[in-house]
C-alpha positions as CSV (number, residue, x, y, z in Angstrom):
1,M,-100.2,42.1,9.9
2,A,-99.7,39.7,7.4
3,D,-98.5,36.3,7.6
4,V,-95.9,36.4,5.1
5,V,-94.8,39.1,2.9
6,I,-93.2,38.1,-0.7
7,I,-90.6,41.0,-2.2
8,G,-90.4,40.5,-6.0
9,A,-93.4,39.6,-8.6
10,G,-91.4,37.2,-11.5
11,I,-92.4,33.5,-11.7
12,S,-91.1,32.7,-8.1
13,G,-92.7,35.4,-6.0
14,A,-95.2,35.2,-8.1
15,A,-95.6,31.1,-7.8
16,S,-95.3,31.3,-3.9
17,A,-97.7,33.7,-3.6
18,Y,-100.4,31.4,-4.9
19,E,-99.0,28.9,-3.1
20,L,-99.6,30.2,0.2
21,A,-102.5,32.0,-0.3
22,K,-104.2,28.2,-1.3
23,E,-103.2,27.2,2.1
24,G,-105.3,30.3,3.6
25,L,-102.3,32.5,4.4
26,D,-102.6,36.0,4.4
27,V,-100.0,37.1,1.6
28,V,-98.7,40.9,0.5
29,L,-96.8,40.4,-2.6
30,V,-94.5,43.5,-3.0
31,D,-92.5,44.9,-6.6
32,R,-91.1,47.7,-7.2
33,F,-91.8,48.1,-10.7
34,G,-95.0,44.9,-11.6
35,P,-95.2,41.5,-12.2
36,A,-92.4,39.8,-14.9
37,A,-91.0,43.1,-14.9
38,M,-87.5,41.9,-15.0
39,A,-85.5,38.5,-15.8
40,S,-89.1,36.6,-15.5
41,G,-89.8,38.7,-18.6
42,W,-86.6,39.3,-20.0
43,T,-86.1,35.2,-20.5
44,L,-86.4,33.1,-23.2
45,A,-88.6,31.2,-20.9
46,G,-87.9,27.9,-22.0
47,V,-89.3,24.9,-19.8
48,R,-86.3,22.7,-20.0
49,Q,-85.3,19.3,-18.1
50,S,-82.2,19.0,-20.4
51,G,-79.0,20.7,-19.9
52,R,-79.7,21.0,-16.1
53,H,-77.2,20.3,-12.9
54,P,-78.0,16.8,-11.2
55,S,-79.3,19.2,-8.3
56,E,-81.8,21.2,-10.5
57,L,-83.1,17.9,-12.6
58,P,-85.5,16.7,-9.9
59,L,-86.9,19.9,-9.4
60,A,-87.6,20.5,-13.3
61,K,-89.1,16.7,-14.0
62,A,-91.2,18.2,-11.2
63,A,-92.0,21.4,-12.8
64,V,-92.5,20.1,-15.9
65,E,-95.5,17.6,-14.7
66,I,-97.0,20.9,-13.3
67,W,-96.7,23.2,-16.5
68,N,-98.9,20.2,-18.5
69,T,-101.9,21.5,-17.0
70,L,-100.8,25.0,-15.2
71,A,-103.4,27.0,-17.3
72,E,-106.1,25.5,-16.1
73,E,-105.1,25.4,-12.8
74,L,-104.3,29.2,-12.8
75,D,-107.5,29.5,-15.0
76,G,-105.5,31.7,-17.4
77,P,-103.2,31.8,-20.0
78,T,-99.5,30.1,-20.3
79,H,-99.3,29.4,-24.2
80,Y,-97.3,26.3,-22.8
81,Q,-95.9,24.3,-25.5
82,R,-94.5,20.8,-25.0
83,G,-92.5,21.0,-28.6
84,G,-89.3,19.3,-27.1
85,N,-85.6,20.5,-27.0
86,L,-82.8,20.6,-29.2
87,R,-79.5,21.0,-28.6
88,L,-76.9,21.3,-32.0
89,A,-73.2,20.6,-32.2
90,R,-72.2,22.9,-35.2
91,T,-68.2,21.5,-35.1
92,E,-66.2,18.4,-34.7
93,H,-65.3,19.9,-31.2
94,E,-69.1,20.6,-30.5
95,I,-69.7,16.7,-31.1
96,P,-68.4,15.3,-27.7
97,V,-70.3,17.9,-25.3
98,I,-73.8,17.0,-27.2
99,E,-72.7,12.7,-26.9
100,T,-71.4,13.2,-23.0
101,L,-75.1,15.2,-22.0
102,V,-77.0,12.5,-23.6
103,R,-75.1,10.0,-21.7
104,E,-75.0,11.8,-18.7
105,Q,-78.6,12.6,-18.6
106,N,-79.8,9.5,-19.8
107,A,-77.8,7.8,-16.9
108,A,-80.1,10.2,-14.5
109,G,-83.3,9.2,-15.7
110,L,-84.0,11.7,-18.5
111,D,-85.2,10.5,-21.9
112,L,-83.1,12.0,-23.5
113,T,-82.1,11.0,-27.7
114,L,-78.8,11.5,-30.0
115,L,-79.2,12.7,-33.4
116,S,-75.9,11.8,-35.5
117,S,-76.8,13.1,-38.4
118,N,-78.1,16.3,-40.2
119,A,-80.9,14.1,-41.9
120,E,-82.3,12.9,-38.5
121,I,-82.2,16.1,-37.1
122,R,-83.8,17.9,-40.1
123,A,-86.4,15.1,-40.4
124,L,-87.4,16.0,-36.4
125,A,-86.9,20.1,-37.1
126,P,-86.6,20.8,-41.2
127,A,-86.3,24.6,-40.2
128,I,-82.1,23.7,-38.7
129,S,-79.5,24.4,-41.2
130,E,-78.0,22.0,-43.1
131,R,-74.6,22.6,-41.1
132,V,-75.7,21.5,-37.8
133,M,-74.1,18.0,-37.1
134,V,-75.2,16.4,-34.3
135,A,-78.2,16.9,-32.1
136,S,-79.7,16.1,-28.4
137,H,-83.4,15.9,-28.2
138,C,-85.5,15.7,-25.5
139,P,-89.5,15.7,-26.4
140,T,-90.8,16.2,-23.0
141,D,-89.2,20.1,-22.6
142,G,-90.8,23.1,-24.0
143,S,-91.8,26.6,-23.6
144,A,-93.9,28.9,-22.4
145,D,-94.9,32.9,-22.3
146,P,-93.4,34.3,-19.7
147,A,-95.7,37.6,-19.3
148,S,-98.7,35.4,-19.7
149,T,-97.7,33.0,-17.1
150,V,-96.7,35.4,-14.4
151,T,-99.7,37.4,-14.8
152,A,-101.9,34.1,-14.2
153,F,-100.4,33.2,-11.0
154,V,-100.4,36.7,-10.0
155,E,-104.5,36.8,-10.9
156,A,-104.8,33.5,-9.4
157,A,-103.5,34.6,-5.8
158,K,-105.4,37.7,-6.0
159,R,-108.7,35.7,-6.5
160,L,-107.4,34.0,-3.6
161,G,-107.0,36.9,-1.7
162,V,-103.5,37.8,-2.2
163,T,-102.8,42.0,-1.5
164,T,-100.1,43.1,-4.5
165,R,-98.5,46.4,-4.1
166,F,-96.9,47.2,-7.0
167,G,-94.7,50.7,-8.0
168,E,-93.2,50.3,-4.5
169,R,-90.1,49.4,-3.3
170,V,-89.1,47.9,-0.4
171,L,-86.5,49.5,1.0
172,R,-85.5,47.0,3.9
173,I,-86.9,44.0,6.3
174,E,-87.2,45.0,9.5
175,T,-86.5,42.8,12.8
176,S,-87.5,42.1,16.1
177,G,-85.8,39.9,18.8
178,G,-84.0,37.9,15.9
179,R,-86.7,37.0,14.0
180,V,-88.7,39.3,10.9
181,S,-91.0,41.7,11.8
182,G,-91.9,43.7,8.4
183,V,-90.4,45.4,5.5
184,V,-90.2,49.1,4.9
185,T,-91.2,50.2,1.8
186,D,-91.0,53.6,0.1
187,K,-94.6,54.3,0.7
188,G,-94.8,52.8,4.6
189,T,-94.8,49.9,6.5
190,I,-95.9,46.5,6.2
191,P,-95.9,44.0,9.2
192,A,-95.4,40.9,8.9
193,A,-94.2,37.6,10.7
194,R,-92.2,35.9,7.3
195,V,-90.8,37.6,4.7
196,V,-89.4,36.1,1.0
197,I,-86.8,37.7,-0.6
198,A,-87.3,36.5,-4.4
199,A,-86.0,40.1,-5.9
200,G,-83.1,38.2,-7.9
201,I,-80.5,40.9,-8.6
202,F,-81.8,43.3,-6.3
203,G,-81.7,40.8,-3.4
204,N,-79.0,41.8,-1.7
205,E,-79.7,45.0,-1.2
206,L,-82.1,43.7,1.7
207,L,-80.1,41.1,2.6
208,T,-76.6,42.2,3.3
209,P,-77.8,44.9,6.3
210,L,-79.1,41.6,8.2
211,G,-75.5,40.3,7.9
212,Y,-76.1,37.8,5.0
213,E,-75.0,37.7,1.3
214,V,-75.5,36.0,-1.9
215,P,-72.7,36.1,-4.2
216,L,-73.8,37.3,-7.6
217,Q,-72.2,38.4,-10.7
218,V,-75.0,40.3,-13.0
219,P,-73.7,39.3,-17.0
220,M,-76.8,40.8,-19.7
221,V,-78.2,38.3,-22.5
222,T,-79.3,40.3,-25.5
223,V,-82.9,39.4,-26.7
224,L,-84.3,40.3,-30.1
225,R,-88.0,39.3,-31.6
226,S,-89.1,39.2,-34.3
227,T,-92.4,40.1,-36.2
228,P,-94.9,37.2,-37.1
229,I,-93.8,34.5,-39.8
230,D,-95.4,31.3,-40.5
231,A,-94.5,28.6,-38.1
232,T,-91.6,26.8,-38.4
233,L,-89.9,25.4,-35.2
234,R,-91.8,23.7,-32.7
235,Q,-88.2,23.0,-30.4
236,V,-86.5,25.5,-28.0
237,I,-82.9,25.2,-29.8
238,G,-79.8,25.3,-28.2
239,V,-76.0,25.0,-28.4
240,A,-73.3,23.2,-27.4
241,N,-71.3,26.3,-26.1
242,A,-74.4,28.3,-25.3
243,D,-73.4,31.3,-27.2
244,C,-76.8,31.6,-28.6
245,A,-80.9,30.0,-28.4
246,G,-83.8,30.5,-29.2
247,R,-87.5,29.3,-30.2
248,Q,-90.3,30.7,-32.1
249,E,-93.4,31.6,-29.8
250,Y,-97.1,30.7,-30.2
251,N,-97.7,33.9,-32.1
252,G,-95.1,32.8,-35.4
253,R,-92.5,35.6,-33.1
254,F,-88.9,34.4,-33.0
255,R,-87.4,34.8,-29.6
256,V,-83.8,34.6,-29.5
257,T,-81.4,35.7,-27.1
258,S,-77.3,35.7,-27.0
259,G,-74.7,34.0,-24.8
260,L,-74.1,35.3,-21.5
261,Q,-72.2,38.9,-22.0
262,D,-70.6,41.9,-19.5
263,W,-73.4,44.1,-18.9
264,H,-72.3,47.5,-19.6
265,G,-74.1,48.6,-16.2
266,V,-76.6,51.2,-17.7
267,M,-80.2,50.2,-16.1
268,K,-82.9,53.2,-16.9
269,E,-86.5,53.5,-16.2
270,S,-89.2,53.9,-18.3
271,E,-92.9,55.3,-18.6
272,T,-94.9,51.7,-20.3
273,E,-98.9,51.5,-20.2
274,A,-98.4,49.0,-17.6
275,G,-96.2,51.7,-15.0
276,I,-92.6,52.3,-14.7
277,R,-90.4,49.3,-16.2
278,P,-86.5,49.1,-16.1
279,K,-85.1,48.9,-19.5
280,V,-81.2,47.8,-20.6
281,L,-80.6,48.1,-24.1
282,P,-78.2,45.8,-25.8
283,T,-75.2,47.3,-27.8
284,G,-75.4,47.0,-31.6
285,Q,-72.7,44.5,-32.2
286,S,-74.7,42.2,-29.4
287,M,-77.3,42.4,-31.9
288,A,-75.3,41.4,-34.9
289,E,-73.9,38.9,-32.9
290,V,-77.1,36.8,-32.3
291,V,-78.7,37.6,-35.9
292,K,-75.4,35.7,-37.4
293,L,-75.1,32.9,-34.6
294,F,-78.6,31.9,-34.2
295,G,-79.6,32.6,-38.2
296,E,-76.5,29.7,-39.1
297,V,-78.7,27.4,-37.6
298,V,-82.0,28.1,-38.0
299,P,-82.0,30.0,-41.4
300,A,-85.7,31.6,-41.4
301,F,-84.7,33.8,-38.5
302,A,-81.9,35.7,-40.4
303,G,-84.5,36.7,-43.0
304,A,-86.8,37.6,-40.2
305,Q,-87.9,41.7,-38.7
306,V,-86.9,42.4,-35.6
307,E,-89.4,44.1,-34.1
308,E,-88.3,44.7,-30.3
309,F,-84.8,44.1,-29.1
310,W,-83.8,44.2,-25.1
311,A,-81.0,42.8,-22.9
312,G,-82.0,40.9,-19.6
313,L,-79.9,40.6,-16.5
314,L,-78.8,37.6,-14.2
315,D,-78.8,36.9,-10.9
316,M,-75.5,34.5,-11.5
317,T,-74.3,32.7,-9.0
318,P,-70.6,31.3,-8.6
319,D,-72.2,27.4,-9.0
320,A,-74.8,28.7,-11.5
321,L,-77.5,27.3,-9.1
322,P,-80.1,29.0,-6.8
323,V,-80.2,29.7,-3.6
324,L,-83.5,28.1,-1.6
325,D,-83.1,28.5,2.0
326,N,-84.6,29.3,5.5
327,T,-81.9,28.6,7.7
328,L,-80.8,31.8,8.4
329,E,-80.7,33.2,12.1
330,T,-82.9,35.5,11.4
331,E,-86.4,33.6,11.9
332,G,-89.1,33.8,9.3
333,L,-86.9,35.0,6.7
334,V,-86.7,32.7,3.4
335,V,-84.2,33.9,0.7
336,A,-85.0,32.6,-3.0
337,M,-82.8,33.8,-5.6
338,G,-79.8,33.0,-7.7
339,F,-81.6,31.4,-10.4
340,S,-79.0,31.8,-12.8
341,G,-80.9,32.6,-16.1
342,H,-82.6,29.0,-15.5
343,G,-85.4,29.7,-13.0
344,F,-88.4,30.0,-15.0
345,C,-89.2,26.5,-16.1
346,L,-88.9,25.7,-11.9
347,G,-91.3,28.7,-11.0
348,P,-94.0,26.5,-10.2
349,I,-92.4,24.0,-8.1
350,T,-90.6,27.0,-6.5
351,G,-93.5,28.1,-5.5
352,R,-94.5,24.9,-3.4
353,I,-90.8,24.9,-2.5
354,I,-91.3,28.3,-0.8
355,C,-94.6,27.1,0.4
356,D,-93.1,24.5,2.7
357,L,-90.3,26.4,4.1
358,V,-91.9,29.8,5.1
359,Q,-94.2,27.4,6.7
360,G,-91.2,25.5,8.6
361,R,-92.1,22.1,7.2
362,P,-89.6,19.9,5.5
363,S,-89.7,20.7,1.5
364,R,-91.2,18.4,-0.8
365,M,-88.2,18.0,-3.1
366,P,-84.9,17.8,-2.2
367,I,-83.0,21.2,-1.8
368,E,-79.9,20.5,0.3
369,P,-77.8,21.6,-2.8
370,F,-79.2,25.6,-2.4
371,G,-78.6,26.5,0.8
372,I,-76.8,29.7,1.0
373,R,-74.3,28.6,3.4
374,R,-72.3,26.7,0.6
375,F,-70.8,29.5,-0.4
376,S,-68.5,29.5,2.2
377,A,-66.4,26.2,1.1
378,L,-67.1,27.3,-2.7
379,R,-63.6,26.6,-5.0
380,N,-64.3,26.0,-8.7
381,M,-66.7,28.1,-11.1
382,P,-69.1,25.9,-12.9
383,E,-69.9,25.7,-16.6
384,P,-71.8,28.8,-18.0
385,A,-75.8,28.5,-17.5
386,T,-77.4,27.6,-20.9
387,L,-80.1,30.2,-20.5
388,H,-82.6,28.2,-22.3
389,G,-85.1,28.8,-18.6
């Protein structure tokens, strides 16, 4: 019998497997596709603290400290770059949004600077358009490569003895006497004393039969990736109303996303070199909007050749905060889902939190706002996620 089965090999599941294995637990990591096959691979992969909800900010700050030496710890590439984050105001109407952001996050203890003129902005980031009026700057934010990072976690976990079962779909969680006893997959049964659900948009398929549910919307985000061009941009770029975001990767490619869009409901599966992978296609209109919006703030992108495009799906909770909880009536069950498009940065600290929850000890980070029961009293919808992480 395994000590723990983790369902989902995105960054949260992979980091959890690694952390639990470091403490000597027998871990099985299961994914119906493979590492970083969905949200963790589709993401912009920002590693940011700026723009965080106050409840998430302590986790993001702790995660950023881990990111600084993560590649050395995992003995694998993450392509982490601490180039900073710029959030832009393009109109007079957007300026107060950025000013309020800087004021509130400074009060929360984050080093965020207001760049109050285009000249100041372009002195820091010459690639930014002359039309941008004001920006916030967080120098300790950055980005990483999502596929490389998740792979590094998985390989480090395997060296510690974690068993991986990819291309295997979990059908249900087995219980006995009010506690977890294992999982049933399309290829067999895996007995286990504890189970972690880190399955993103598929999580409720396993929770609902047990009497639980995380309320989720599943919006779509369009992502474009260019061919390599000369490095022009170090910072991750966002805008005041979150209708686009982007950055230049370590290899010179631009990686640019839209804001939240309605998902058309189609997700296909296709054969790749890595095995079967899910595929969501954006619309032509959404791709044109991304080129227009991001090209207006970073003109170099508008002239770049688009090499790849896809759409990503988000497991969006009503308050845009994740669920990190082990207090359900089913003993041995831990939930880590609903990261709402900004869970990539948190991955390294999420792994440590889940390690605590699995072993029934107090979390090393404050996670009271992330309990599943909060939704029974939720009344108001939040501002949209900013889609940088």
